[in-house]
C-alpha positions as CSV (number, residue, x, y, z in Angstrom):
1,M,0.0,0.0,0.0
2,P,1.5,3.4,-1.0
3,L,2.2,5.9,1.7
4,S,-0.2,8.9,2.1
5,N,1.2,12.4,1.7
6,A,1.3,12.7,5.5
7,Q,3.2,9.5,5.9
8,R,5.6,10.4,3.2
9,S,6.3,13.7,4.9
10,V,7.1,11.9,8.2
11,N,9.3,9.4,6.3
12,D,11.1,12.3,4.7
13,A,11.6,14.1,8.0
14,I,13.2,10.9,9.5
15,I,15.5,10.5,6.5
16,H,16.5,14.1,6.6
17,Y,17.3,14.0,10.3
18,G,19.3,10.8,9.8
19,E,21.2,12.1,6.8
20,S,21.9,15.5,8.3
21,N,23.4,13.9,11.4
22,G,25.6,11.3,9.7
23,Y,23.6,8.1,10.3
24,S,24.0,5.1,8.0
25,D,21.3,4.0,5.6
26,S,20.6,1.0,7.7
27,E,20.2,3.1,10.9
28,I,17.9,5.5,9.0
29,Q,15.9,2.6,7.6
30,Y,15.5,1.2,11.1
31,A,14.2,4.5,12.3
32,V,11.6,4.6,9.5
33,N,10.6,1.0,10.1
34,A,10.2,1.6,13.8
35,A,8.0,4.6,13.1
36,Y,5.9,2.5,10.8
37,I,5.5,-0.2,13.3
38,E,4.7,2.1,16.2
39,S,2.4,4.7,14.6
40,S,2.1,3.8,10.9
41,L,4.4,6.8,10.3
42,G,2.3,9.2,12.3
43,V,-1.2,8.0,11.5
44,N,-1.9,6.5,15.0
45,L,-0.3,8.8,17.6
46,N,-2.1,7.8,20.7
47,N,-2.6,4.5,22.6
48,P,-5.7,4.9,24.9
49,E,-4.6,1.9,27.0
50,T,-1.1,3.3,28.0
51,T,0.8,6.5,28.2
52,A,2.5,5.6,24.9
53,S,2.1,8.4,22.3
54,G,3.7,10.1,19.4
55,L,5.5,8.8,16.3
56,Y,7.5,6.2,18.3
57,Q,5.0,5.6,21.0
58,Y,7.3,6.5,23.9
59,T,5.7,6.0,27.3
60,D,5.8,8.8,29.9
61,G,8.3,6.8,32.0
62,T,10.7,6.1,29.1
63,W,10.5,9.7,28.0
64,S,11.2,10.9,31.5
65,D,14.1,8.5,32.0
66,W,15.9,9.0,28.7
67,H,14.6,11.9,26.7
68,S,13.0,14.6,28.9
69,D,15.8,17.0,28.0
70,L,14.4,17.1,24.5
71,G,11.2,18.7,25.6
72,D,7.6,17.8,24.7
73,K,7.2,14.0,24.3
74,D,4.6,14.4,21.6
75,D,6.6,16.7,19.3
76,Q,7.4,14.8,16.1
77,G,10.9,16.4,15.9
78,H,11.7,15.4,19.5
79,Q,10.6,11.9,18.9
80,I,12.8,11.6,15.8
81,E,15.7,13.0,17.7
82,A,15.0,10.5,20.6
83,I,14.9,7.4,18.3
84,F,18.3,8.4,16.9
85,D,19.6,8.9,20.4
86,D,18.4,5.4,21.2
87,I,20.2,4.1,18.1
88,D,23.4,5.5,19.5
89,R,22.8,4.0,22.9
90,Y,21.7,0.6,21.6
91,T,24.6,0.4,19.1
92,E,27.1,0.7,22.0
93,R,25.2,-1.9,24.0
94,F,24.8,-4.3,21.0
95,N,28.5,-4.0,20.2
96,D,29.4,-4.9,23.8
97,L,27.4,-8.1,23.7
98,D,29.4,-11.3,23.2
99,Q,28.2,-13.6,20.4
100,Q,26.5,-16.0,22.8
101,D,24.3,-13.3,24.2
102,R,23.7,-11.7,20.8
103,G,22.8,-15.0,19.1
104,D,21.3,-14.5,15.7
105,L,19.8,-11.1,16.5
106,T,20.5,-8.3,14.0
107,F,21.1,-4.8,15.4
108,E,17.6,-3.8,14.2
109,E,16.0,-6.6,16.1
110,Y,18.0,-5.8,19.2
111,A,17.2,-2.1,19.0
112,Y,13.5,-2.8,18.5
113,V,13.4,-5.2,21.5
114,K,15.0,-2.5,23.6
115,H,12.6,0.1,22.3
116,H,9.4,-2.0,22.5
117,D,10.1,-4.1,25.6
118,G,12.2,-1.6,27.6
119,S,15.7,-0.4,27.6
120,N,16.6,-2.8,30.4
121,Y,14.7,-5.8,29.1
122,E,17.1,-8.8,29.3
123,D,15.6,-11.7,27.4
124,I,16.5,-10.2,24.1
125,Q,16.3,-13.5,22.2
126,N,12.7,-14.0,23.1
127,G,11.4,-10.4,23.7
128,P,7.9,-9.7,22.5
129,G,9.3,-6.8,20.4
130,R,11.4,-9.2,18.4
131,H,8.6,-11.6,17.5
132,C,5.8,-9.1,16.8
133,C,7.7,-7.1,14.2
134,L,10.3,-9.2,12.5
135,I,8.7,-9.0,9.1
136,V,8.5,-5.2,9.0
137,L,12.0,-4.8,10.4
138,N,13.6,-7.1,7.9
139,K,11.7,-5.7,4.8
140,G,14.0,-2.6,4.9
């Protein structure tokens, strides 16, 4: 299904931020894929069952713990900056894992587990985030 004009605009904003800040094509693609998974690239910005909201569906707690210095949680630009901050943090953690702990996880899967299931989630091989979104993450 083709993207709407609004979705294309969000997609372009993510790409622009990533390119402007020196991120790789695969990191930018991950950020686009995660936005698609979380909010359909900005179409579904609120989750009435939790405090998750915005482009990447950050919860109030996660925002407070990791990104409050960026400002308003629901600002699209702040959410884009936050996901790229997460990419930096998760890249360092992923690279520090030994092969046994990493298993067959790709960076994209690892980063999404951490985003979806929580930054401190430990069962990365079996995290709900890994299994619920593998197809979308690996389409890139």
